[in-house]
N, CA and C atoms of all chains as a GROMACS GRO file, in nm:
protein
  612
    1MET      N    1   0.638   0.901  -1.769
    1MET     CA    2   0.649   1.000  -1.662
    1MET      C    3   0.530   1.095  -1.659
    2LEU      N    4   0.440   1.081  -1.755
    2LEU     CA    5   0.328   1.176  -1.762
    2LEU      C    6   0.241   1.170  -1.638
    3PHE      N    7   0.210   1.048  -1.594
    3PHE     CA    8   0.119   1.039  -1.480
    3PHE      C    9   0.187   1.075  -1.349
    4PHE      N   10   0.319   1.063  -1.348
    4PHE     CA   11   0.394   1.112  -1.232
    4PHE      C   12   0.375   1.264  -1.223
    5SER      N   13   0.393   1.331  -1.336
    5SER     CA   14   0.374   1.478  -1.338
    5SER      C   15   0.229   1.513  -1.307
    6PHE      N   16   0.139   1.432  -1.361
    6PHE     CA   17  -0.003   1.457  -1.337
    6PHE      C   18  -0.036   1.451  -1.188
    7PHE      N   19   0.014   1.347  -1.123
    7PHE     CA   20  -0.014   1.334  -0.980
    7PHE      C   21   0.054   1.444  -0.899
    8LYS      N   22   0.167   1.492  -0.949
    8LYS     CA   23   0.234   1.602  -0.877
    8LYS      C   24   0.148   1.728  -0.876
    9THR      N   25   0.068   1.744  -0.981
    9THR     CA   26  -0.020   1.861  -0.984
    9THR      C   27  -0.137   1.846  -0.887
   10LEU      N   28  -0.158   1.723  -0.840
   10LEU     CA   29  -0.272   1.699  -0.751
   10LEU      C   30  -0.235   1.706  -0.603
   11VAL      N   31  -0.107   1.735  -0.577
   11VAL     CA   32  -0.061   1.741  -0.437
   11VAL      C   33  -0.143   1.844  -0.359
   12ASP      N   34  -0.174   1.807  -0.237
   12ASP     CA   35  -0.255   1.889  -0.144
   12ASP      C   36  -0.404   1.889  -0.177
   13GLN      N   37  -0.443   1.800  -0.267
   13GLN     CA   38  -0.586   1.786  -0.297
   13GLN      C   39  -0.640   1.662  -0.226
   14GLU      N   40  -0.768   1.661  -0.206
   14GLU     CA   41  -0.831   1.546  -0.141
   14GLU      C   42  -0.862   1.438  -0.245
   15VAL      N   43  -0.810   1.318  -0.222
   15VAL     CA   44  -0.835   1.208  -0.315
   15VAL      C   45  -0.880   1.084  -0.238
   16THR      N   46  -0.941   0.991  -0.310
   16THR     CA   47  -0.977   0.862  -0.251
   16THR      C   48  -0.901   0.755  -0.327
   17VAL      N   49  -0.833   0.668  -0.255
   17VAL     CA   50  -0.754   0.563  -0.318
   17VAL      C   51  -0.818   0.429  -0.285
   18GLU      N   52  -0.847   0.352  -0.388
   18GLU     CA   53  -0.897   0.216  -0.365
   18GLU      C   54  -0.782   0.120  -0.390
   19LEU      N   55  -0.756   0.035  -0.290
   19LEU     CA   56  -0.647  -0.061  -0.302
   19LEU      C   57  -0.698  -0.193  -0.357
   20LYS      N   58  -0.606  -0.276  -0.402
   20LYS     CA   59  -0.645  -0.405  -0.458
   20LYS      C   60  -0.702  -0.497  -0.353
   21ASN      N   61  -0.677  -0.470  -0.224
   21ASN     CA   62  -0.740  -0.552  -0.121
   21ASN      C   63  -0.872  -0.493  -0.075
   22ASP      N   64  -0.931  -0.411  -0.158
   22ASP     CA   65  -1.066  -0.354  -0.142
   22ASP      C   66  -1.078  -0.244  -0.036
   23ILE      N   67  -0.968  -0.205   0.027
   23ILE     CA   68  -0.976  -0.096   0.124
   23ILE      C   69  -0.981   0.037   0.047
   24GLU      N   70  -1.065   0.126   0.095
   24GLU     CA   71  -1.071   0.260   0.035
   24GLU      C   72  -1.024   0.361   0.136
   25LEU      N   73  -0.929   0.442   0.097
   25LEU     CA   74  -0.875   0.543   0.187
   25LEU      C   75  -0.894   0.681   0.126
   26LYS      N   76  -0.945   0.771   0.209
   26LYS     CA   77  -0.964   0.908   0.164
   26LYS      C   78  -0.867   0.995   0.240
   27GLY      N   79  -0.798   1.082   0.171
   27GLY     CA   80  -0.703   1.168   0.241
   27GLY      C   81  -0.646   1.273   0.149
   28THR      N   82  -0.560   1.356   0.205
   28THR     CA   83  -0.495   1.461   0.128
   28THR      C   84  -0.367   1.405   0.068
   29LEU      N   85  -0.353   1.417  -0.062
   29LEU     CA   86  -0.233   1.367  -0.129
   29LEU      C   87  -0.115   1.454  -0.090
   30LYS      N   88  -0.013   1.394  -0.030
   30LYS     CA   89   0.101   1.472   0.017
   30LYS      C   90   0.220   1.463  -0.075
   31SER      N   91   0.250   1.342  -0.122
   31SER     CA   92   0.357   1.331  -0.221
   31SER      C   93   0.342   1.206  -0.306
   32VAL      N   94   0.416   1.206  -0.414
   32VAL     CA   95   0.411   1.095  -0.509
   32VAL      C   96   0.551   1.078  -0.564
   33ASP      N   97   0.589   0.955  -0.600
   33ASP     CA   98   0.721   0.936  -0.661
   33ASP      C   99   0.707   0.867  -0.796
   34GLN      N  100   0.819   0.834  -0.856
   34GLN     CA  101   0.818   0.782  -0.993
   34GLN      C  102   0.746   0.648  -1.006
   35PHE      N  103   0.734   0.571  -0.897
   35PHE     CA  104   0.661   0.445  -0.904
   35PHE      C  105   0.513   0.464  -0.877
   36LEU      N  106   0.473   0.589  -0.862
   36LEU     CA  107   0.337   0.627  -0.824
   36LEU      C  108   0.303   0.575  -0.685
   37ASN      N  109   0.405   0.557  -0.601
   37ASN     CA  110   0.380   0.539  -0.459
   37ASN      C  111   0.318   0.669  -0.410
   38LEU      N  112   0.220   0.659  -0.323
   38LEU     CA  113   0.151   0.779  -0.278
   38LEU      C  114   0.169   0.798  -0.129
   39LYS      N  115   0.165   0.921  -0.087
   39LYS     CA  116   0.161   0.948   0.055
   39LYS      C  117   0.040   1.034   0.084
   40LEU      N  118  -0.045   0.984   0.173
   40LEU     CA  119  -0.166   1.057   0.208
   40LEU      C  120  -0.159   1.101   0.353
   41ASP      N  121  -0.223   1.213   0.380
   41ASP     CA  122  -0.229   1.263   0.517
   41ASP      C  123  -0.376   1.270   0.559
   42ASN      N  124  -0.398   1.264   0.689
   42ASN     CA  125  -0.533   1.271   0.747
   42ASN      C  126  -0.627   1.169   0.685
   43ILE      N  127  -0.583   1.045   0.679
   43ILE     CA  128  -0.664   0.946   0.609
   43ILE      C  129  -0.787   0.904   0.690
   44GLU      N  130  -0.881   0.860   0.613
   44GLU     CA  131  -1.007   0.815   0.670
   44GLU      C  132  -1.043   0.689   0.591
   45CYS      N  133  -1.067   0.581   0.662
   45CYS     CA  134  -1.102   0.456   0.595
   45CYS      C  135  -1.253   0.457   0.574
   46SER      N  136  -1.297   0.427   0.450
   46SER     CA  137  -1.440   0.439   0.424
   46SER      C  138  -1.520   0.332   0.497
   47ASP      N  139  -1.454   0.222   0.536
   47ASP     CA  140  -1.525   0.118   0.610
   47ASP      C  141  -1.443   0.082   0.734
   48ALA      N  142  -1.432   0.180   0.824
   48ALA     CA  143  -1.341   0.166   0.939
   48ALA      C  144  -1.383   0.057   1.035
   49SER      N  145  -1.514   0.029   1.041
   49SER     CA  146  -1.557  -0.074   1.136
   49SER      C  147  -1.516  -0.213   1.087
   50LYS      N  148  -1.512  -0.228   0.954
   50LYS     CA  149  -1.474  -0.356   0.898
   50LYS      C  150  -1.322  -0.372   0.899
   51TYR      N  151  -1.252  -0.265   0.871
   51TYR     CA  152  -1.106  -0.268   0.868
   51TYR      C  153  -1.049  -0.171   0.971
   52PRO      N  154  -1.039  -0.213   1.096
   52PRO     CA  155  -0.986  -0.123   1.197
   52PRO      C  156  -0.833  -0.118   1.198
   53HIS      N  157  -0.772  -0.193   1.104
   53HIS     CA  158  -0.626  -0.205   1.101
   53HIS      C  159  -0.556  -0.070   1.094
   54LEU      N  160  -0.620   0.025   1.028
   54LEU     CA  161  -0.554   0.153   1.008
   54LEU      C  162  -0.614   0.263   1.096
   55SER      N  163  -0.687   0.220   1.200
   55SER     CA  164  -0.731   0.322   1.296
   55SER      C  165  -0.606   0.367   1.371
   56SER      N  166  -0.607   0.488   1.419
   56SER     CA  167  -0.492   0.554   1.480
   56SER      C  168  -0.373   0.565   1.383
   57VAL      N  169  -0.404   0.566   1.255
   57VAL     CA  170  -0.304   0.601   1.153
   57VAL      C  171  -0.359   0.720   1.077
   58ARG      N  172  -0.277   0.824   1.062
   58ARG     CA  173  -0.323   0.942   0.989
   58ARG      C  174  -0.242   0.963   0.862
   59ASN      N  175  -0.113   0.932   0.875
   59ASN     CA  176  -0.022   0.958   0.765
   59ASN      C  177   0.019   0.823   0.708
   60ILE      N  178  -0.006   0.802   0.578
   60ILE     CA  179   0.018   0.668   0.524
   60ILE      C  180   0.095   0.674   0.393
   61PHE      N  181   0.178   0.571   0.376
   61PHE     CA  182   0.252   0.551   0.251
   61PHE      C  183   0.187   0.434   0.180
   62ILE      N  184   0.149   0.451   0.056
   62ILE     CA  185   0.085   0.343  -0.020
   62ILE      C  186   0.176   0.305  -0.136
   63ARG      N  187   0.208   0.177  -0.145
   63ARG     CA  188   0.290   0.132  -0.257
   63ARG      C  189   0.209   0.139  -0.386
   64GLY      N  190   0.267   0.199  -0.488
   64GLY     CA  191   0.194   0.222  -0.612
   64GLY      C  192   0.138   0.097  -0.675
   65SER      N  193   0.210  -0.015  -0.661
   65SER     CA  194   0.168  -0.139  -0.725
   65SER      C  195   0.040  -0.196  -0.666
   66THR      N  196  -0.002  -0.148  -0.549
   66THR     CA  197  -0.120  -0.205  -0.484
   66THR      C  198  -0.244  -0.119  -0.501
   67VAL      N  199  -0.228  -0.012  -0.579
   67VAL     CA  200  -0.342   0.078  -0.600
   67VAL      C  201  -0.428   0.026  -0.714
   68ARG      N  202  -0.558   0.020  -0.693
   68ARG     CA  203  -0.649  -0.016  -0.802
   68ARG      C  204  -0.699   0.110  -0.871
   69TYR      N  205  -0.757   0.199  -0.794
   69TYR     CA  206  -0.807   0.324  -0.850
   69TYR      C  207  -0.768   0.442  -0.761
   70VAL      N  208  -0.755   0.558  -0.824
   70VAL     CA  209  -0.750   0.683  -0.749
   70VAL      C  210  -0.870   0.764  -0.796
   71TYR      N  211  -0.961   0.789  -0.705
   71TYR     CA  212  -1.079   0.867  -0.739
   71TYR      C  213  -1.047   1.015  -0.724
   72LEU      N  214  -1.079   1.091  -0.829
   72LEU     CA  215  -1.051   1.234  -0.826
   72LEU      C  216  -1.181   1.309  -0.848
   73ASN      N  217  -1.182   1.427  -0.797
   73ASN     CA  218  -1.296   1.513  -0.823
   73ASN      C  219  -1.289   1.561  -0.968
   74LYS      N  220  -1.404   1.572  -1.030
   74LYS     CA  221  -1.408   1.607  -1.172
   74LYS      C  222  -1.337   1.739  -1.203
   75ASN      N  223  -1.352   1.834  -1.110
   75ASN     CA  224  -1.291   1.965  -1.140
   75ASN      C  225  -1.141   1.969  -1.112
   76MET      N  226  -1.085   1.856  -1.067
   76MET     CA  227  -0.941   1.855  -1.040
   76MET      C  228  -0.860   1.820  -1.165
   77VAL      N  229  -0.928   1.769  -1.266
   77VAL     CA  230  -0.854   1.723  -1.384
   77VAL      C  231  -0.917   1.773  -1.513
   78ASP      N  232  -0.829   1.823  -1.600
   78ASP     CA  233  -0.872   1.865  -1.733
   78ASP      C  234  -0.850   1.746  -1.826
   79THR      N  235  -0.958   1.671  -1.850
   79THR     CA  236  -0.943   1.544  -1.925
   79THR      C  237  -0.892   1.566  -2.068
   80ASN      N  238  -0.936   1.675  -2.129
   80ASN     CA  239  -0.891   1.701  -2.266
   80ASN      C  240  -0.740   1.723  -2.270
   81LEU      N  241  -0.695   1.801  -2.175
   81LEU     CA  242  -0.552   1.831  -2.168
   81LEU      C  243  -0.473   1.704  -2.141
   82LEU      N  244  -0.524   1.620  -2.051
   82LEU     CA  245  -0.455   1.497  -2.014
   82LEU      C  246  -0.451   1.401  -2.133
   83GLN      N  247  -0.562   1.390  -2.202
   83GLN     CA  248  -0.568   1.303  -2.319
   83GLN      C  249  -0.468   1.349  -2.427
   84ASP      N  250  -0.465   1.479  -2.445
   84ASP     CA  251  -0.372   1.538  -2.541
   84ASP      C  252  -0.228   1.505  -2.505
   85ALA      N  253  -0.198   1.525  -2.378
   85ALA     CA  254  -0.062   1.501  -2.331
   85ALA      C  255  -0.025   1.354  -2.343
   86ALA      N  256  -0.122   1.266  -2.312
   86ALA     CA  257  -0.097   1.122  -2.321
   86ALA      C  258  -0.067   1.082  -2.465
   87ARG      N  259  -0.143   1.140  -2.557
   87ARG     CA  260  -0.120   1.108  -2.699
   87ARG      C  261   0.016   1.159  -2.744
   88ARG      N  262   0.046   1.280  -2.699
   88ARG     CA  263   0.174   1.337  -2.740
   88ARG      C  264   0.290   1.253  -2.686
   89GLU      N  265   0.276   1.207  -2.564
   89GLU     CA  266   0.383   1.126  -2.507
   89GLU      C  267   0.394   0.993  -2.581
   90ALA      N  268   0.279   0.934  -2.615
   90ALA     CA  269   0.281   0.808  -2.689
   90ALA      C  270   0.348   0.824  -2.824
   91MET      N  271   0.320   0.938  -2.889
   91MET     CA  272   0.382   0.965  -3.019
   91MET      C  273   0.532   0.980  -3.006
   92SER      N  274   0.575   1.053  -2.907
   92SER     CA  275   0.718   1.080  -2.894
   92SER      C  276   0.795   0.956  -2.852
   93SER      N  277   0.729   0.865  -2.780
   93SER     CA  278   0.802   0.745  -2.738
   93SER      C  279   0.808   0.644  -2.852
   94LYS      N  280   0.720   0.658  -2.950
   94LYS     CA  281   0.719   0.566  -3.063
   94LYS      C  282   0.841   0.591  -3.154
   95ASN      N  283   0.872   0.721  -3.170
   95ASN     CA  284   0.984   0.755  -3.261
   95ASN      C  285   1.120   0.742  -3.192
   96MET      N  286   1.651   0.684  -0.432
   96MET     CA  287   1.587   0.633  -0.309
   96MET      C  288   1.458   0.708  -0.285
   97SER      N  289   1.365   0.630  -0.264
   97SER     CA  290   1.234   0.692  -0.237
   97SER      C  291   1.237   0.771  -0.107
   98PRO      N  292   1.218   0.901  -0.115
   98PRO     CA  293   1.225   0.979   0.008
   98PRO      C  294   1.094   0.976   0.086
   99LEU      N  295   0.994   0.911   0.029
   99LEU     CA  296   0.863   0.915   0.092
   99LEU      C  297   0.859   0.847   0.228
  100LEU      N  298   0.944   0.748   0.246
  100LEU     CA  299   0.940   0.674   0.373
  100LEU      C  300   1.035   0.733   0.476
  101LYS      N  301   1.109   0.835   0.437
  101LYS     CA  302   1.211   0.893   0.525
  101LYS      C  303   1.151   0.943   0.656
  102ASP      N  304   1.032   1.001   0.647
  102ASP     CA  305   0.967   1.056   0.768
  102ASP      C  306   0.928   0.948   0.868
  103PHE      N  307   0.925   0.823   0.821
  103PHE     CA  308   0.879   0.715   0.909
  103PHE      C  309   0.995   0.645   0.979
  104LEU      N  310   1.119   0.680   0.942
  104LEU     CA  311   1.235   0.611   0.999
  104LEU      C  312   1.237   0.620   1.151
  105ASN      N  313   1.267   0.507   1.212
  105ASN     CA  314   1.276   0.496   1.359
  105ASN      C  315   1.146   0.530   1.430
  106LYS      N  316   1.035   0.516   1.357
  106LYS     CA  317   0.905   0.538   1.420
  106LYS      C  318   0.824   0.410   1.413
  107ARG      N  319   0.723   0.401   1.496
  107ARG     CA  320   0.634   0.285   1.493
  107ARG      C  321   0.541   0.298   1.373
  108ILE      N  322   0.535   0.194   1.292
  108ILE     CA  323   0.448   0.197   1.175
  108ILE      C  324   0.364   0.069   1.168
  109VAL      N  325   0.257   0.078   1.092
  109VAL     CA  326   0.174  -0.038   1.064
  109VAL      C  327   0.203  -0.078   0.919
  110VAL      N  328   0.236  -0.203   0.897
  110VAL     CA  329   0.264  -0.249   0.762
  110VAL      C  330   0.158  -0.352   0.722
  111VAL      N  331   0.092  -0.328   0.610
  111VAL     CA  332  -0.003  -0.425   0.558
  111VAL      C  333   0.065  -0.496   0.441
  112THR      N  334   0.059  -0.629   0.441
  112THR     CA  335   0.125  -0.703   0.334
  112THR      C  336   0.021  -0.763   0.239
  113THR      N  337   0.070  -0.808   0.124
  113THR     CA  338  -0.021  -0.865   0.024
  113THR      C  339  -0.084  -0.996   0.072
  114GLU      N  340  -0.025  -1.059   0.174
  114GLU     CA  341  -0.085  -1.181   0.229
  114GLU      C  342  -0.203  -1.149   0.319
  115GLY      N  343  -0.224  -1.021   0.347
  115GLY     CA  344  -0.331  -0.981   0.436
  115GLY      C  345  -0.285  -0.971   0.581
  116GLN      N  346  -0.155  -0.984   0.599
  116GLN     CA  347  -0.099  -0.974   0.734
  116GLN      C  348  -0.085  -0.826   0.772
  117CYS      N  349  -0.101  -0.798   0.899
  117CYS     CA  350  -0.090  -0.660   0.946
  117CYS      C  351   0.008  -0.658   1.062
  118VAL      N  352   0.121  -0.590   1.041
  118VAL     CA  353   0.230  -0.592   1.138
  118VAL      C  354   0.257  -0.453   1.191
  119CYS      N  355   0.286  -0.447   1.318
  119CYS     CA  356   0.319  -0.322   1.383
  119CYS      C  357   0.467  -0.329   1.418
  120ALA      N  358   0.550  -0.233   1.374
  120ALA     CA  359   0.694  -0.244   1.399
  120ALA      C  360   0.762  -0.109   1.388
  121THR      N  361   0.889  -0.105   1.424
  121THR     CA  362   0.968   0.016   1.409
  121THR      C  363   1.046   0.007   1.278
  122LEU      N  364   1.039   0.112   1.197
  122LEU     CA  365   1.108   0.111   1.068
  122LEU      C  366   1.255   0.144   1.088
  123GLU      N  367   1.341   0.048   1.052
  123GLU     CA  368   1.485   0.069   1.069
  123GLU      C  369   1.550   0.112   0.938
  124GLY      N  370   1.495   0.065   0.828
  124GLY     CA  371   1.555   0.102   0.700
  124GLY      C  372   1.468   0.059   0.584
  125PHE      N  373   1.499   0.113   0.467
  125PHE     CA  374   1.422   0.079   0.346
  125PHE      C  375   1.508   0.110   0.225
  126ASP      N  376   1.467   0.062   0.110
  126ASP     CA  377   1.538   0.099  -0.013
  126ASP      C  378   1.439   0.141  -0.120
  127LYS      N  379   1.486   0.162  -0.241
  127LYS     CA  380   1.397   0.223  -0.340
  127LYS      C  381   1.289   0.129  -0.390
  128SER      N  382   1.306  -0.002  -0.370
  128SER     CA  383   1.196  -0.091  -0.407
  128SER      C  384   1.108  -0.124  -0.286
  129THR      N  385   1.113  -0.039  -0.186
  129THR     CA  386   1.030  -0.051  -0.065
  129THR      C  387   1.056  -0.178   0.016
  130ASN      N  388   1.171  -0.244  -0.004
  130ASN     CA  389   1.206  -0.349   0.091
  130ASN      C  390   1.221  -0.281   0.226
  131LEU      N  391   1.165  -0.342   0.329
  131LEU     CA  392   1.169  -0.278   0.460
  131LEU      C  393   1.246  -0.362   0.559
  132LEU      N  394   1.320  -0.294   0.645
  132LEU     CA  395   1.382  -0.361   0.759
  132LEU      C  396   1.312  -0.307   0.884
  133LEU      N  397   1.250  -0.399   0.955
  133LEU     CA  398   1.172  -0.360   1.072
  133LEU      C  399   1.234  -0.420   1.198
  134SER      N  400   1.202  -0.359   1.310
  134SER     CA  401   1.245  -0.419   1.436
  134SER      C  402   1.127  -0.421   1.532
  135GLU      N  403   1.134  -0.509   1.628
  135GLU     CA  404   1.030  -0.526   1.730
  135GLU      C  405   0.892  -0.541   1.664
  136ALA      N  406   0.881  -0.638   1.575
  136ALA     CA  407   0.756  -0.658   1.503
  136ALA      C  408   0.655  -0.733   1.588
  137GLN      N  409   0.534  -0.682   1.590
  137GLN     CA  410   0.427  -0.755   1.657
  137GLN      C  411   0.302  -0.754   1.570
  138ASP      N  412   0.220  -0.854   1.588
  138ASP     CA  413   0.098  -0.864   1.510
  138ASP      C  414   0.004  -0.751   1.550
  139ARG      N  415  -0.054  -0.686   1.449
  139ARG     CA  416  -0.140  -0.571   1.477
  139ARG      C  417  -0.270  -0.613   1.545
  140ILE      N  418  -0.320  -0.729   1.510
  140ILE     CA  419  -0.449  -0.772   1.562
  140ILE      C  420  -0.436  -0.828   1.703
  141SER      N  421  -0.349  -0.927   1.717
  141SER     CA  422  -0.342  -0.994   1.847
  141SER      C  423  -0.240  -0.929   1.940
  142GLY      N  424  -0.147  -0.856   1.885
  142GLY     CA  425  -0.044  -0.793   1.968
  142GLY      C  426   0.069  -0.887   2.005
  143SER      N  427   0.067  -1.009   1.951
  143SER     CA  428   0.172  -1.104   1.985
  143SER      C  429   0.304  -1.068   1.917
  144HIS      N  430   0.411  -1.097   1.986
  144HIS     CA  431   0.545  -1.063   1.936
  144HIS      C  432   0.584  -1.156   1.822
  145LEU      N  433   0.625  -1.100   1.708
  145LEU     CA  434   0.661  -1.184   1.593
  145LEU      C  435   0.811  -1.205   1.583
  146ALA      N  436   0.885  -1.095   1.587
  146ALA     CA  437   1.030  -1.105   1.571
  146ALA      C  438   1.095  -0.977   1.618
  147SER      N  439   1.221  -0.986   1.660
  147SER     CA  440   1.290  -0.864   1.702
  147SER      C  441   1.350  -0.793   1.581
  148SER      N  442   1.368  -0.868   1.473
  148SER     CA  443   1.415  -0.807   1.349
  148SER      C  444   1.341  -0.874   1.235
  149TYR      N  445   1.291  -0.794   1.143
  149TYR     CA  446   1.198  -0.847   1.044
  149TYR      C  447   1.222  -0.776   0.912
  150MET      N  448   1.241  -0.856   0.807
  150MET     CA  449   1.264  -0.794   0.676
  150MET      C  450   1.148  -0.831   0.584
  151VAL      N  451   1.089  -0.733   0.521
  151VAL     CA  452   0.977  -0.757   0.429
  151VAL      C  453   1.019  -0.714   0.290
  152ARG      N  454   0.997  -0.801   0.194
  152ARG     CA  455   1.029  -0.767   0.056
  152ARG      C  456   0.929  -0.666   0.002
  153GLY      N  457   0.979  -0.571  -0.076
  153GLY     CA  458   0.894  -0.464  -0.127
  153GLY      C  459   0.772  -0.511  -0.202
  154SER      N  460   0.788  -0.620  -0.278
  154SER     CA  461   0.676  -0.668  -0.358
  154SER      C  462   0.561  -0.719  -0.272
  155GLN      N  463   0.587  -0.743  -0.144
  155GLN     CA  464   0.482  -0.793  -0.055
  155GLN      C  465   0.412  -0.682   0.021
  156ILE      N  466   0.454  -0.559  -0.002
  156ILE     CA  467   0.401  -0.450   0.080
  156ILE      C  468   0.282  -0.380   0.015
  157VAL      N  469   0.180  -0.357   0.091
  157VAL     CA  470   0.063  -0.285   0.042
  157VAL      C  471   0.072  -0.139   0.087
  158CYS      N  472   0.082  -0.117   0.216
  158CYS     CA  473   0.098   0.020   0.265
  158CYS      C  474   0.163   0.023   0.403
  159CYS      N  475   0.218   0.137   0.435
  159CYS     CA  476   0.279   0.157   0.567
  159CYS      C  477   0.217   0.283   0.626
  160GLY      N  478   0.160   0.270   0.742
  160GLY     CA  479   0.099   0.386   0.807
  160GLY      C  480   0.174   0.425   0.931
  161LEU      N  481   0.191   0.553   0.951
  161LEU     CA  482   0.257   0.601   1.072
  161LEU      C  483   0.160   0.591   1.188
  162LEU      N  484   0.202   0.517   1.290
  162LEU     CA  485   0.115   0.497   1.406
  162LEU      C  486   0.120   0.620   1.495
  163GLU      N  487   0.004   0.670   1.532
  163GLU     CA  488   0.000   0.785   1.622
  163GLU      C  489   0.048   0.742   1.760
  164ASP      N  490   0.097   0.835   1.836
  164ASP     CA  491   0.152   0.804   1.968
  164ASP      C  492   0.046   0.742   2.058
  165GLY      N  493   0.092   0.646   2.136
  165GLY     CA  494   0.004   0.588   2.239
  165GLY      C  495  -0.098   0.489   2.187
  166ALA      N  496  -0.086   0.451   2.060
  166ALA     CA  497  -0.181   0.354   2.007
  166ALA      C  498  -0.137   0.212   2.043
  167ALA      N  499  -0.227   0.136   2.098
  167ALA     CA  500  -0.195  -0.002   2.138
  167ALA      C  501  -0.237  -0.097   2.027
  168ALA      N  502  -0.203  -0.224   2.043
  168ALA     CA  503  -0.248  -0.325   1.948
  168ALA      C  504  -0.400  -0.333   1.954
  169LEU      N  505  -0.457  -0.365   1.841
  169LEU     CA  506  -0.603  -0.373   1.834
  169LEU      C  507  -0.657  -0.479   1.928
  170GLY      N  508  -0.580  -0.584   1.945
  170GLY     CA  509  -0.624  -0.698   2.025
  170GLY      C  510  -0.663  -0.659   2.166
  171SER      N  511  -0.596  -0.558   2.220
  171SER     CA  512  -0.625  -0.520   2.357
  171SER      C  513  -0.768  -0.466   2.372
  172GLU      N  514  -0.819  -0.408   2.263
  172GLU     CA  515  -0.956  -0.356   2.272
  172GLU      C  516  -1.057  -0.457   2.221
  173GLU      N  517  -1.023  -0.526   2.115
  173GLU     CA  518  -1.124  -0.607   2.050
  173GLU      C  519  -1.088  -0.755   2.044
  174THR      N  520  -0.982  -0.793   2.110
  174THR     CA  521  -0.933  -0.932   2.115
  174THR      C  522  -0.922  -0.999   1.977
  175GLY      N  523  -0.910  -0.919   1.875
  175GLY     CA  524  -0.888  -0.975   1.741
  175GLY      C  525  -1.013  -1.035   1.679
  176ALA      N  526  -1.112  -1.064   1.759
  176ALA     CA  527  -1.235  -1.120   1.703
  176ALA      C  528  -1.316  -1.007   1.641
  177GLY      N  529  -1.390  -1.038   1.539
  177GLY     CA  530  -1.473  -0.937   1.476
  177GLY      C  531  -1.396  -0.848   1.380
  178VAL      N  532  -1.265  -0.866   1.376
  178VAL     CA  533  -1.186  -0.790   1.281
  178VAL      C  534  -1.182  -0.869   1.151
  179THR      N  535  -1.230  -0.806   1.043
  179THR     CA  536  -1.230  -0.875   0.914
  179THR      C  537  -1.087  -0.895   0.865
  180ALA      N  538  -1.058  -1.014   0.821
  180ALA     CA  539  -0.925  -1.041   0.766
  180ALA      C  540  -0.908  -0.963   0.636
  181LEU      N  541  -0.790  -0.912   0.615
  181LEU     CA  542  -0.765  -0.839   0.492
  181LEU      C  543  -0.752  -0.938   0.376
  182LYS      N  544  -0.789  -0.889   0.259
  182LYS     CA  545  -0.786  -0.977   0.142
  182LYS      C  546  -0.642  -1.007   0.100
  183ASP      N  547  -0.621  -1.130   0.064
  183ASP     CA  548  -0.491  -1.173   0.012
  183ASP      C  549  -0.482  -1.127  -0.133
  184THR      N  550  -0.379  -1.048  -0.165
  184THR     CA  551  -0.366  -1.001  -0.304
  184THR      C  552  -0.235  -1.049  -0.366
  185ARG      N  553  -0.188  -1.163  -0.317
  185ARG     CA  554  -0.066  -1.217  -0.377
  185ARG      C  555  -0.092  -1.254  -0.522
  186ASN      N  556   0.010  -1.232  -0.603
  186ASN     CA  557  -0.005  -1.257  -0.745
  186ASN      C  558   0.041  -1.400  -0.776
  187ILE      N  559  -0.042  -1.497  -0.737
  187ILE     CA  560  -0.001  -1.636  -0.759
  187ILE      C  561  -0.113  -1.714  -0.827
  188VAL      N  562  -0.074  -1.820  -0.894
  188VAL     CA  563  -0.171  -1.910  -0.955
  188VAL      C  564  -0.201  -2.018  -0.852
  189GLU      N  565  -0.329  -2.036  -0.825
  189GLU     CA  566  -0.365  -2.139  -0.727
  189GLU      C  567  -0.340  -2.278  -0.784
  190ASP      N  568  -0.291  -2.365  -0.700
  190ASP     CA  569  -0.260  -2.503  -0.740
  190ASP      C  570  -0.178  -2.508  -0.868
  191GLU      N  571  -0.075  -2.425  -0.870
  191GLU     CA  572   0.008  -2.417  -0.989
  191GLU      C  573   0.072  -2.551  -1.022
  192HIS      N  574   0.101  -2.631  -0.920
  192HIS     CA  575   0.167  -2.760  -0.944
  192HIS      C  576   0.081  -2.852  -1.032
  193LEU      N  577  -0.053  -2.835  -1.022
  193LEU     CA  578  -0.141  -2.918  -1.104
  193LEU      C  579  -0.128  -2.880  -1.252
  194VAL      N  580  -0.114  -2.750  -1.274
  194VAL     CA  581  -0.096  -2.702  -1.411
  194VAL      C  582   0.030  -2.762  -1.471
  195TRP      N  583   0.139  -2.754  -1.392
  195TRP     CA  584   0.267  -2.804  -1.443
  195TRP      C  585   0.267  -2.955  -1.457
  196LYS      N  586   0.189  -3.021  -1.375
  196LYS     CA  587   0.179  -3.167  -1.385
  196LYS      C  588   0.119  -3.204  -1.520
  197ARG      N  589   0.016  -3.128  -1.559
  197ARG     CA  590  -0.048  -3.156  -1.688
  197ARG      C  591   0.044  -3.123  -1.804
  198VAL      N  592   0.118  -3.013  -1.789
  198VAL     CA  593   0.213  -2.977  -1.893
  198VAL      C  594   0.316  -3.088  -1.911
  199TRP      N  595   0.365  -3.139  -1.800
  199TRP     CA  596   0.464  -3.245  -1.799
  199TRP      C  597   0.409  -3.372  -1.862
  200ALA      N  598   0.282  -3.402  -1.827
  200ALA     CA  599   0.218  -3.523  -1.881
  200ALA      C  600   0.202  -3.512  -2.031
  201SER      N  601   0.163  -3.394  -2.080
  201SER     CA  602   0.142  -3.379  -2.225
  201SER      C  603   0.275  -3.383  -2.300
  202ARG      N  604   0.382  -3.343  -2.232
  202ARG     CA  605   0.514  -3.348  -2.297
  202ARG      C  606   0.559  -3.492  -2.319
  203LYS      N  607   0.524  -3.575  -2.224
  203LYS     CA  608   0.575  -3.712  -2.228
  203LYS      C  609   0.510  -3.795  -2.338
  204GLN      N  610   0.391  -3.750  -2.380
  204GLN     CA  611   0.320  -3.828  -2.482
  204GLN      C  612   0.392  -3.823  -2.617
   0.00000   0.00000   0.00000
């Protein structure tokens, strides 16, 4: 559940999501659920001329299982804190 | 139940599937594994009518976008040509039957 909580802290921030079918979508993260399904608002396709499928779409639901990467701005995440939390969660789930 | 799709109920949406298919339809229902029940499905590229009722399994879904009002099928503007096909991301082994054929042959020896 750590990354679910992590993504919840990123709500209303601008993120770029790369899908497994190579589409990149940039938008404002609106919500996230336990499967890491994402909802983005005001999306912009980085290669809209190649993939016009999502033109005239602003609000999108992305199934978590199809996400390859979520690109975040460096100042949006405290990597030390996240690493610490990840280790702590790994430790607690082991026992 | 995933509440994320609630805002899309009874609205026109674009559904991209792992096969690379792009469907335009009205969302009638969904469940927590993102299985979707759609109605009045038409192909996003050509605009051709696919089915009046359409069910998509959650595992086949890539994303669902809320279609803005007044948006027509892409085909009407670009006739579907020049539109790059979306990549197929199905999780399958190609020519799997050949693999199993060899397994079967080695068993018989």
